[in-house]
C-alpha positions in Angstrom: 12.5 1.6 -2.6 12.7 4.9 -4.8 13.4 8.4 -4.0 9.6 9.0 -5.3 8.4 6.3 -3.0 9.9 7.8 0.5 8.5 11.9 -0.7 4.5 10.1 -1.1 5.3 9.2 2.3 6.8 12.0 3.9 4.8 13.8 2.0 1.9 12.1 3.8 3.2 12.1 7.2 3.7 16.1 6.8 -0.4 15.8 5.6 -1.1 13.8 8.2 -2.8 11.1 7.0 -0.1 8.8 8.0 1.5 9.6 11.7 5.0 8.8 12.8 4.3 5.1 13.8 3.1 4.8 10.3 6.2 6.2 8.5 8.4 5.0 10.2 6.9 0.9 9.5 6.1 2.1 6.2 9.8 2.6 5.5 11.0 -0.2 7.0 8.3 -3.0 5.7 8.6 -1.3 2.4 5.9 -1.1 -0.2 6.5 -4.8 -1.3 3.5 -5.8 -1.2 3.7 -10.4 -2.6 0.4 -12.2 -3.7 -1.9 -12.4 -0.8 -0.3 -15.3 1.1 -2.5 -17.9 2.9 -1.5 -16.7 6.5 -2.6 -20.4 9.3 -5.1 -18.5 11.8 -2.6 -18.3 14.7 0.5 -16.3 13.1 -2.7 -13.2 13.9 0.8 -11.2 13.6 2.0 -11.6 10.6 -2.2 -11.5 9.3 -2.5 -8.0 11.2 0.8 -6.9 9.9 -0.2 -7.1 6.5 -3.6 -5.4 6.8 -1.7 -3.0 8.1 0.3 -2.6 4.9 -2.7 -2.5 2.2 -4.5 -0.3 4.7 -1.3 2.1 4.8 -0.6 1.7 0.9 -4.6 2.4 0.4 -4.7 5.4 1.9 -0.8 6.5 -0.1 -0.2 5.8 -2.5 -4.4 5.2 -3.9 -3.2 1.0 -4.4 -6.3 -1.4 -3.9 -6.2 -4.1 -2.2 -9.0 -7.4 -3.2 -10.0 -8.6 0.0 -9.8 -12.6 0.1 -10.3 -15.3 2.4 -9.4 -18.9 2.6 -11.9 -21.4 3.2 
């Protein structure tokens, strides 16, 4: 993770855009978002973590991700 990215995460925490738990989540999991992958329905934890990361990156860095649903 680049220094500028860590700085933006810290600034978002100080501005109260994210809380301490969310800041730790971003620092632990990094900023890398792989292509949207198919996640089996029984793996809710992995799906929730992926959604949480996308939502936090959207709030902190202004990144947007298309919503794709596998049918």
